[in-house]
KOLMAR-539890 format. One line per field, with one value per residue (C-alpha): residue number from 1; x, y negated, z negated. Coordinates in Angstrom, 1 decimal, always signed. Layout:
num = [NUM ...]
xx = [X ...]
yy = [Y ...]
zz = [Z ...]
***
This chain:
num = [1 2 3 4 5 6 7 8 9 10 11 12 13 14 15 16 17 18 19 20 21 22 23 24 25 26 27 28 29 30 31 32 33 34 35 36 37 38 39 40 41 42 43 44 45 46 47 48 49 50 51 52 53 54 55 56 57 58 59 60 61 62 63 64 65 66 67 68 69 70 71 72 73 74 75 76 77 78 79 80 81 82 83 84 85 86 87 88 89 90 91 92 93 94 95 96 97 98 99 100 101 102 103 104 105 106 107 108 109 110 111 112 113 114 115 116 117 118 119 120 121 122 123 124 125 126 127 128 129 130 131 132 133 134 135 136 137 138 139 140 141 142 143 144 145 146 147 148 149 150 151 152 153 154 155 156 157 158 159 160 161 162 163 164 165 166 167 168 169 170 171 172 173 174 175 176 177 178 179 180 181 182 183 184 185 186 187 188 189 190 191 192 193 194 195 196 197 198 199 200 201 202 203 204 205 206 207 208 209 210 211 212 213 214 215 216 217 218 219 220 221 222 223 224 225 226 227 228 229 230 231 232 233 234 235 236 237 238 239 240 241 242 243 244 245 246 247 248 249 250 251 252 253 254 255 256 257 258 259 260 261 262 263 264 265 266 267 268 269 270 271 272 273 274 275 276 277 278 279 280 281 282 283 284 285 286 287 288 289 290 291 292 293 294 295 296 297 298 299 300 301 302 303 304 305 306 307 308 309 310 311 312 313 314 315 316 317 318 319 320 321 322 323 324 325 326 327 328 329 330 331 332 333 334 335 336 337 338 339 340 341 342 343 344 345 346 347 348 349 350 351 352 353 354 355 356 357 358 359 360 361 362 363 364 365 366 367 368 369 370 371 372 373 374 375 376 377 378 379 380 381 382 383 384 385 386 387 388 389 390 391 392 393 394 395 396 397 398 399 400 401 402 403 404 405 406 407 408 409 410 411 412 413 414 415 416 417 418 419 420 421 422 423 424 425 426 427 428 429 430 431 432 433 434 435 436 437 438 439 440 441 442 443 444 445 446 447 448 449 450 451 452 453 454 455 456 457 458 459 460 461 462 463 464 465 466 467 468 469 470 471 472 473 474 475 476 477 478 479 480 481 482 483 484 485 486 487 488 489 490 491 492 493 494]
xx = [-132.2 -130.4 -127.4 -125.0 -121.4 -120.2 -116.5 -117.1 -118.2 -116.7 -116.7 -117.1 -119.9 -119.7 -116.5 -114.9 -118.1 -118.8 -115.2 -114.9 -118.2 -117.5 -114.0 -115.2 -118.6 -117.8 -120.9 -122.6 -126.3 -128.9 -131.3 -134.1 -134.9 -137.4 -140.7 -140.4 -143.9 -144.8 -146.7 -148.9 -148.8 -148.6 -145.3 -144.8 -141.8 -140.7 -141.9 -143.4 -140.9 -141.5 -140.8 -137.8 -134.0 -132.4 -129.4 -126.2 -126.5 -130.1 -129.2 -126.3 -128.6 -131.1 -128.4 -127.0 -130.5 -131.4 -128.1 -128.9 -132.5 -134.3 -135.2 -136.4 -139.2 -139.8 -141.1 -139.7 -136.3 -136.3 -137.2 -134.6 -131.9 -132.9 -132.7 -129.2 -128.1 -129.4 -127.3 -124.2 -124.6 -124.8 -121.6 -119.7 -117.1 -119.8 -122.9 -124.9 -124.7 -128.2 -127.3 -129.8 -129.8 -131.4 -132.0 -131.4 -133.3 -130.2 -129.2 -125.5 -123.8 -122.8 -122.8 -121.3 -121.5 -121.9 -120.7 -121.9 -124.7 -126.0 -125.4 -126.7 -127.2 -128.5 -131.1 -128.5 -126.3 -129.3 -130.0 -126.4 -125.9 -126.9 -127.5 -127.8 -124.1 -123.0 -125.3 -123.9 -120.4 -121.1 -122.9 -120.2 -117.6 -119.4 -119.8 -116.1 -115.5 -117.6 -116.1 -112.5 -113.3 -112.0 -113.9 -112.4 -108.9 -109.1 -110.3 -107.3 -105.0 -106.5 -106.1 -102.5 -101.8 -103.4 -101.2 -98.0 -98.8 -99.6 -96.4 -94.3 -95.8 -95.1 -91.7 -90.2 -90.3 -93.4 -91.9 -91.0 -94.6 -96.0 -93.7 -94.9 -98.5 -98.1 -96.4 -99.2 -101.8 -99.9 -99.9 -103.7 -104.4 -102.3 -104.0 -107.5 -106.5 -105.3 -108.6 -110.5 -108.5 -108.9 -112.7 -112.7 -110.9 -113.2 -116.3 -115.3 -114.6 -117.8 -120.0 -118.5 -119.3 -122.9 -123.1 -122.7 -120.4 -117.1 -116.3 -119.1 -117.0 -114.6 -117.6 -119.2 -115.9 -115.4 -118.9 -118.1 -115.0 -117.1 -119.6 -116.8 -115.3 -118.7 -119.4 -115.9 -116.4 -119.8 -117.9 -115.3 -112.6 -110.1 -108.8 -107.8 -109.9 -107.1 -104.4 -102.5 -103.1 -101.0 -103.6 -106.6 -108.3 -109.4 -107.3 -107.6 -110.3 -107.9 -106.0 -109.1 -110.4 -107.1 -107.1 -110.7 -110.1 -107.0 -109.1 -112.0 -109.6 -108.3 -111.9 -112.8 -113.1 -115.7 -119.2 -118.6 -121.6 -124.9 -125.7 -129.5 -129.9 -133.5 -134.8 -132.7 -134.0 -137.5 -137.0 -135.8 -138.3 -139.8 -137.4 -136.7 -133.7 -131.8 -133.1 -136.2 -138.5 -139.3 -135.8 -135.7 -134.8 -132.6 -133.9 -131.0 -130.3 -133.5 -133.8 -137.3 -138.2 -141.9 -142.1 -140.4 -142.2 -139.6 -137.8 -134.7 -132.7 -128.9 -127.1 -126.2 -123.4 -123.8 -124.0 -126.0 -125.6 -128.1 -126.4 -127.7 -126.7 -127.2 -127.6 -124.1 -123.2 -120.1 -119.7 -117.5 -113.9 -114.4 -114.2 -117.7 -119.6 -122.8 -124.4 -128.1 -128.9 -131.2 -131.1 -133.7 -134.0 -136.5 -139.3 -138.3 -134.6 -133.3 -132.0 -129.5 -128.2 -128.0 -126.0 -123.5 -123.3 -120.0 -121.1 -119.8 -116.2 -115.0 -118.5 -118.4 -120.7 -121.3 -122.8 -125.6 -129.0 -132.6 -134.7 -137.8 -137.6 -140.9 -142.7 -140.3 -138.1 -134.4 -131.0 -128.2 -124.5 -121.0 -118.0 -114.4 -112.0 -108.6 -109.0 -112.7 -115.6 -119.0 -122.5 -124.8 -128.6 -130.6 -134.3 -137.0 -139.0 -141.3 -141.8 -138.6 -136.9 -134.3 -132.6 -129.1 -127.8 -124.0 -122.3 -118.5 -116.4 -112.8 -113.4 -116.7 -118.0 -121.2 -122.2 -121.6 -123.5 -126.5 -126.5 -126.3 -129.0 -131.3 -130.7 -131.5 -134.7 -135.7 -136.1 -139.8 -142.6 -144.2 -148.0 -149.6 -150.4 -146.7 -145.6 -148.0 -146.7 -143.1 -142.7 -139.6 -137.6 -137.7 -135.9 -138.1 -137.2 -137.8 -137.3 -135.4 -137.1 -135.8 -134.0 -133.4 -130.1 -128.3 -129.0 -132.7 -133.3 -130.9 -133.1 -136.0 -134.0 -135.4 -131.8 -131.0 -127.2 -125.6 -128.6 -126.8 -123.8 -126.0 -128.0 -124.8 -123.5 -126.5 -126.8 -123.1 -122.8 -119.3 -120.3 -123.3 -125.1 -127.7 -128.9 -129.8 -133.6 -135.3 -132.8 -133.8 -132.5 -132.9 -134.1 -134.8 -138.2 -140.9]
yy = [+37.6 +40.2 +40.3 +43.2 +43.1 +46.7 +47.5 +49.3 +46.1 +45.7 +41.9 +40.5 +38.1 +35.4 +36.8 +33.4 +31.8 +34.7 +34.8 +31.1 +30.9 +34.0 +32.7 +29.2 +30.2 +33.5 +35.1 +38.5 +38.3 +39.6 +37.2 +39.7 +41.4 +44.1 +42.6 +39.5 +38.4 +38.3 +35.2 +36.3 +40.1 +43.1 +44.9 +48.4 +48.6 +51.9 +54.3 +57.6 +60.4 +64.0 +66.8 +69.0 +68.8 +66.5 +67.6 +65.5 +64.5 +63.3 +61.4 +59.7 +58.8 +57.2 +55.3 +53.8 +53.0 +51.2 +49.3 +47.8 +46.7 +49.9 +51.3 +48.9 +50.4 +49.0 +51.8 +50.7 +50.0 +53.3 +55.3 +53.6 +54.2 +57.9 +58.3 +56.8 +59.1 +62.2 +61.3 +60.6 +63.8 +65.9 +64.3 +64.6 +67.2 +68.9 +68.8 +71.1 +68.7 +67.2 +63.6 +61.3 +57.6 +55.1 +51.3 +49.3 +46.2 +44.0 +40.9 +41.9 +43.1 +46.6 +50.3 +53.2 +57.0 +59.5 +63.0 +65.4 +63.9 +60.5 +57.2 +53.9 +50.6 +47.3 +45.3 +42.5 +44.6 +45.3 +41.6 +40.9 +43.7 +42.8 +46.1 +49.9 +50.4 +48.1 +50.0 +53.3 +52.0 +51.3 +54.7 +56.6 +55.0 +56.2 +59.7 +59.6 +59.0 +62.1 +64.4 +63.4 +64.1 +60.6 +60.4 +63.6 +62.7 +59.2 +60.7 +63.0 +60.1 +58.0 +61.0 +61.4 +57.6 +57.6 +60.6 +59.0 +55.7 +57.4 +59.5 +56.4 +54.5 +57.4 +58.4 +55.1 +51.5 +49.4 +47.2 +50.3 +51.6 +48.3 +48.6 +52.1 +51.1 +48.2 +50.6 +53.1 +50.3 +49.4 +53.0 +53.4 +50.2 +51.4 +54.8 +53.2 +51.0 +54.0 +55.8 +52.8 +52.9 +56.7 +56.4 +53.7 +56.1 +59.0 +56.8 +55.2 +58.5 +60.1 +57.1 +57.3 +61.0 +60.1 +57.7 +54.4 +51.5 +52.1 +48.4 +47.7 +48.4 +45.6 +43.3 +44.0 +43.6 +40.3 +39.2 +40.2 +38.0 +35.1 +35.6 +35.4 +32.3 +30.6 +31.3 +30.1 +26.9 +26.3 +26.4 +24.0 +26.7 +27.2 +30.7 +32.9 +36.1 +37.7 +36.9 +40.1 +41.3 +44.2 +45.0 +44.9 +48.3 +47.4 +46.3 +42.7 +41.9 +41.1 +44.3 +46.4 +44.5 +45.1 +48.8 +49.2 +47.6 +49.8 +52.9 +51.7 +51.1 +54.7 +55.8 +53.6 +50.1 +47.6 +48.6 +52.2 +53.6 +52.0 +49.1 +49.5 +45.9 +45.3 +48.3 +47.5 +44.0 +45.2 +47.6 +44.9 +42.3 +41.0 +42.5 +40.5 +38.2 +36.9 +37.3 +39.2 +36.6 +39.3 +38.8 +35.1 +33.2 +30.2 +27.4 +24.9 +23.6 +25.0 +28.4 +29.8 +32.9 +33.6 +36.8 +35.2 +32.0 +29.2 +26.8 +24.6 +22.4 +22.3 +18.9 +17.5 +19.4 +22.8 +26.1 +28.7 +32.5 +34.8 +37.6 +40.5 +38.7 +35.0 +32.3 +30.9 +27.7 +26.0 +22.5 +22.3 +22.4 +24.3 +21.2 +21.9 +25.0 +26.1 +29.2 +29.9 +33.0 +34.1 +35.8 +37.2 +35.1 +35.7 +33.2 +31.9 +31.5 +27.9 +26.8 +24.5 +27.5 +29.6 +27.1 +26.8 +30.6 +31.0 +32.2 +29.0 +28.1 +24.7 +23.4 +19.8 +19.9 +16.1 +16.4 +18.8 +17.2 +18.4 +17.7 +18.5 +19.8 +19.7 +20.5 +23.2 +22.9 +22.6 +21.8 +20.2 +19.9 +19.4 +21.7 +21.5 +24.4 +23.7 +21.5 +22.1 +20.1 +21.7 +20.4 +23.1 +23.4 +26.1 +26.0 +28.1 +29.3 +31.8 +32.9 +35.0 +34.1 +31.4 +30.2 +28.8 +26.3 +25.7 +23.1 +22.9 +20.0 +19.0 +15.3 +14.5 +11.0 +9.1 +10.1 +13.8 +13.5 +11.9 +14.6 +17.4 +16.0 +15.6 +19.3 +20.4 +18.3 +20.0 +23.4 +24.1 +26.7 +27.6 +27.5 +30.8 +29.0 +27.9 +31.4 +32.9 +30.5 +31.7 +33.8 +35.8 +34.7 +37.1 +37.9 +37.1 +37.9 +35.3 +35.3 +32.4 +30.1 +27.7 +24.9 +26.7 +26.2 +27.5 +24.1 +24.2 +27.7 +27.0 +24.1 +26.6 +28.4 +28.1 +28.0 +24.7 +25.1 +25.0 +26.4 +26.3 +28.2 +30.8 +31.2 +31.7 +34.2 +36.4 +36.5 +37.1 +33.9 +32.4 +29.0 +26.5 +25.4 +26.8 +30.3 +32.8 +32.9 +36.0 +37.1 +38.1 +36.2 +36.4 +33.4 +33.2 +31.9 +32.2]
zz = [-10.3 -8.3 -6.1 -6.5 -5.5 -5.0 -5.2 -1.9 -0.2 +3.2 +3.0 -0.5 +0.0 -2.6 -4.2 -4.8 -6.1 -8.5 -9.6 -10.4 -12.2 -14.2 -15.2 -16.1 -17.7 -19.2 -20.7 -20.6 -21.2 -18.7 -16.9 -16.7 -20.1 -20.5 -21.4 -19.2 -18.2 -14.5 -13.7 -10.9 -10.6 -12.8 -12.1 -13.6 -15.9 -14.4 -11.8 -13.2 -13.6 -12.5 -14.9 -14.5 -14.5 -11.9 -10.1 -10.5 -6.8 -7.3 -10.4 -8.7 -5.8 -8.1 -9.9 -6.7 -5.3 -8.6 -8.6 -5.2 -5.9 -5.0 -1.6 +1.2 +3.2 +6.7 +9.0 +12.3 +10.9 +8.9 +12.0 +14.2 +11.6 +11.3 +15.0 +15.2 +12.3 +14.1 +17.2 +15.1 +13.0 +16.2 +17.5 +14.2 +13.3 +11.2 +13.4 +11.1 +8.2 +7.4 +6.4 +4.7 +5.0 +2.7 +3.3 +0.2 -0.8 -1.0 +1.0 +0.5 +3.6 +2.6 +3.5 +1.7 +1.4 -1.4 -0.6 +0.5 +2.7 +1.6 +3.5 +2.3 +4.3 +2.9 +4.7 +4.7 +7.0 +9.3 +9.6 +10.6 +13.1 +16.7 +18.4 +17.9 +18.7 +15.8 +13.4 +14.8 +14.1 +10.5 +9.9 +11.8 +9.6 +6.5 +8.0 +8.6 +4.9 +4.1 +6.7 +5.7 +2.0 +1.1 -2.2 -3.5 -2.3 -3.9 -7.2 -7.2 -6.4 -9.2 -11.6 -10.6 -11.0 -14.5 -15.6 -14.3 -16.0 -19.3 -19.2 -18.4 -21.4 -23.8 -22.6 -21.4 -22.5 -22.4 -19.7 -17.6 -18.2 -16.8 -13.8 -13.1 -13.5 -11.0 -8.5 -8.8 -8.2 -5.0 -4.0 -4.6 -2.7 +0.2 +0.1 +0.2 +3.1 +5.0 +4.3 +5.8 +9.0 +9.2 +8.7 +11.5 +13.8 +13.1 +13.3 +16.6 +18.3 +17.0 +18.0 +21.5 +21.7 +20.7 +23.6 +21.9 +22.9 +21.1 +21.2 +18.8 +15.7 +16.6 +17.3 +14.0 +12.0 +13.7 +12.7 +9.1 +9.2 +10.5 +7.7 +5.1 +6.7 +6.8 +3.2 +2.1 +4.2 +2.5 -0.9 +0.3 +0.4 +3.1 +2.3 +5.2 +5.2 +7.2 +4.7 +3.7 +0.2 -1.1 -3.8 -1.4 -1.0 +2.5 +5.5 +6.5 +9.0 +11.9 +11.2 +11.4 +14.5 +16.3 +15.3 +16.4 +19.8 +20.4 +19.7 +21.9 +24.8 +24.5 +25.1 +28.0 +29.4 +28.1 +29.2 +28.1 +26.2 +25.3 +23.0 +23.0 +21.8 +22.7 +20.9 +17.8 +17.6 +18.0 +15.1 +12.7 +13.8 +10.5 +8.0 +4.9 +4.9 +1.9 -1.7 -2.5 -4.3 -6.8 -8.1 -7.6 -4.5 -3.5 -1.4 -1.0 -4.5 -5.9 -7.6 -8.0 -9.8 -9.2 -11.3 -14.4 -13.7 -13.6 -11.3 -11.6 -9.3 -9.2 -8.9 -5.5 -3.7 -5.5 -3.7 -5.6 -5.8 -7.4 -9.4 -11.5 -14.7 -13.9 -11.3 -10.6 -8.8 -7.6 -6.1 -3.0 -3.9 -7.2 -9.5 -11.0 -11.8 -13.4 -14.9 -15.8 -17.8 -20.6 -24.0 -26.4 -29.6 -32.4 -32.4 -35.8 -35.0 -34.9 -31.5 -33.3 -35.3 -32.1 -30.1 -33.0 -33.4 -31.5 -28.0 -26.4 -26.9 -28.1 -29.1 -30.4 -33.4 -33.3 -29.8 -30.7 -30.3 -30.1 -27.0 -25.1 -21.5 -19.8 -23.0 -24.1 -27.2 -26.3 -27.7 -25.7 -26.6 -25.2 -25.5 -24.4 -23.6 -22.0 -19.0 -18.7 -20.2 -20.6 -20.9 -22.4 -22.8 -24.5 -23.7 -25.4 -22.5 -24.3 -27.9 -27.9 -24.6 -24.3 -21.1 -21.2 -18.7 -18.7 -16.6 -16.3 -14.9 -15.3 -15.7 -17.4 -16.7 -16.8 -13.3 -14.0 -17.3 -15.5 -12.8 -15.3 -17.4 -14.4 -13.5 -17.1 -17.0 -13.7 -15.5 -15.8 -15.7 -12.3 -12.0 -10.7 -7.4 -7.0 -7.7 -5.1 -2.5 -2.7 +0.4 +1.5 +4.5 +7.4 +10.6 +13.6 +17.1 +19.8 +23.5 +25.0 +27.6 +30.2 +28.5 +25.2 +23.6 +20.5 +19.0 +19.7 +18.4 +15.5 +14.5 +13.8 +11.2 +7.6 +6.3 +4.7 +4.8 +8.3 +10.2 +13.6 +12.3 +10.7 +13.9 +15.9 +13.2 +13.0 +16.9 +17.5 +19.6 +20.0 +21.3 +21.4 +24.5 +27.0 +26.5 +29.2 +29.9 +28.7 +26.1 +22.5 +19.5 +15.7 +13.8 +10.0 +9.0 +6.4]
***
């Protein structure tokens, strides 16, 4: 199970889902423990290490790559990204700097930089971008952070803020210290937002010098905003992604779009520069989309982990998110939530004793009962904390591995009990054949024919939730209806 939400994330994919489930179902065990047995293939625990002393930069690079699921190798995409980077580097304020770019095996839409020369882009971002100029806008933005020394400046600002807060707590009252700390947090957030706008400005000017369409930055930022809105809508949330937030480290999407458009207009009218859309789509044709099945994958309400060898189905109406620590789920409106994770437990340890050991708050001892879930020993129980009611199951999956399913609801009734129990009973082992049949989703480029519409191509998407809206999103379309003949479009399929 692996989806990583970086604090550098430009649009926090799944932020509300993760936050609610973490708040309601607080727990801190890892889903994947060392020693988990793959069901259909031997996976090495770790890659061989070379002898010698690693430089700090190399160690930091390895840490970041591991955090985002490792490197993603797709030769055509790698070559295309490298070619764009060379053009941008030659147009930058430091044309002699030999930048390096790494594609990360993560569906999260993210890009970031590590000084002095490393740039990282997720395959999730490549899947969302629609042409070479949008990719160039992202990479030029990250180069802008490096050339403006933003990391060092922010570290200095954070150090200053910490010293001021410590001094205020020592010299002045506790209340005054809290006021100073809050003020410094505001100052840091404002400083970060200014850095983002500055990196946008540097990036747009440099990408234009490299020959790319300067309006691409605004287009991609708008697509990011649409992605956030679609995800919020899927969760039944109506929050405005453009709403100002004084503590946000990034400017609101509308603010950045307006700023990017103003900068582009200073450079030239629309149509200035190249987009190179056809070549870009050809380069990403076939790349993986969404979760890597090696880390578990979501198909509607079903979560399948072929390597760990299990499957479970969430109750009706739940939207699932695959995180590094757990599978999290929220029902539209946030009135129900779930969490699935795992812990190590000695083979001889009692499940009844474990469930009563204090890791779940408000356990009702009289509700604890032994059960069998698809031939596996299990214990189910209820708990109550504040306004939330919980239904909990611990299932012994292997000799020393136990999975925990926790459901939260404000008002527990017979219908909710029935739905939760059915979801618990859906948890089962996968057969080797089932595991082998789990294939990743991929981006496939198709050419529109006479009579094709957004609706007809959208219906071919292997996305269970709002396929038409996702088709429009990943293709940058603003409206449904007939499509021009001979254009290239992305669809998601197995």
